[in-house]
N, C-alpha and C positions, 0 to 999 in steps of 0.2 A: 078568333071564335065567333063572332057575331055574323049575321044572315047577310052576307053582300049581295045578295038581290032585292034587297027593300028601297036601296037608293035614299036612303037618309044618313045625313052625318051633322054631327054637331060637334058645336067648340073649336076645330079649327076652321083655317080656310083649307075648301077641299075644291078638288077637281072631281067629278066623277063620270065615267061613262059605263053605262051596267048595262047587259044583255040578259034577258030571262027566257030561256031556252028557245032561243033567235026569234020571239016574237017582239022585234022593236026595242030599242032603246032609248031614253033620254042624260042628254047630258045635263050635267048642274055644274054651272059656273061660280067661282065667289063672286058675280053680282047678282045672282040668282037669277041668270036670264036661264030658259030651255031650249035645248034645242033637238029635235029627233036625230036618232043615227043608226042603224036598225043592225047594221054590220060592227056594230062595237061591241068588245069583251073585254075590257082591261077597266080597272080600275085605279086611279092615279090619286095619290093622298100627299099635299104638299110636294109635288113634282120628284119624287123619290124613289114613292115604294109600289111595285105593279102589281095585280093581282090580276092573276087568268083562272077568269071565271068561269071559261069554259073548259078547264082543264078537267074539270068530270063530268062523265055523262049525265043524265036526270038523274039515273037510277041510283048512282053514288053520290049524285049532290043531296039527293033525299035523304040516303042515310049520314050521307058528313051533317046535314042543319038538324037531323034527330041528335046526334050526337054532339052537336056544339050546344044546341039548348041542354039538354043535360049536363052537360061539363060546367055551362053559366051556373045554372042554375044549384048544380051541386056543391061547386066550391065549398069548403070547410075557412078558407081563409084564402086572401093574395097577399104575396110578400113583395113590397118594392125591394129588387137587389139593384147592383152598381148597374149592371148591362139591362135590366129589365122586369120582369116578373115571374114571380112563382106561383101557381096556382094548385091548392093543396085540397087532395081528398081521403076520403077515408075508405078503405078497401070494399066497404061495405056498400056505400054509395056508387062509386066507379070503381072502376078495375081498371089495373095495368091494360090489360088485353086491350078496351076500350081506348086508356088515353096511346098509345099505339097505333090503334087504328085511326083514331084521327089526325094523328101527326103523318100518317103515313098521307091521307088525303088532302088534309094542310098544307104538305110540302110540294104538292102537285102545285095548287093552283097562289102560293104565297112562297117559295124557294128565297127569298130573303131571309125568311125567320131562322136561327138556330135553336133547337129541340133539345132538351134535355127531360128526362122520364127517371125519376128516381122511384125508389121503394125502399123507404127510411123507417125506424122505430120498431123495428124485426117487422114488417111487412105491416104494421099497422097504419102506416103515410104514404096516400100516392102524393107525388110531384110532378108537376109538368111545370119547367123554364121554359119561358122564350127568351130567347136573347136578339142581337143580330145589332147590325151598324148604326151612325150615327141619325139620333134621331128615332130609336126604330120605341121609345117609349112611349113619345109623343102617339105613335101613329097606333101601338097598341091601348093606348087610354081609350083613343078613339075608336078602334073598331070593338073593344071588349064592353066599352062602358064603364073604365076605372074614374075613378076621381083621382086628381092629383094631391099629394100630399103638401098641406098649406101652412 
């Protein structure tokens, strides 16, 4: 859900190659060195998950970033599950349609996620669960600014 065009990552070893609307890009390696690469369009995290930042056009990217900001700001609770995380919302704050719109866009740039949308408690709880392969929880924590339970 985090804006992948910021170029900042924290907490885990990251190799990132980013492009902002075709305006050039920077590559940051684990050693902290920066290299220019104007053709880059992929984010590589822990050598495992690849986000295609060019999967959305400029208009789609803007709308996706708006929804991302809303979903991050309005979650009622985040629950760690065996295979990922569940973000919970009240329908007054975030609608099922908004979650579905976010999932449709996110699935284009991050197809490695498994998405689950649930409407629970007689329509009083909207849930978005993100799961995936090995180490997906580390990726989700990094991308969405979640703290690991300790």
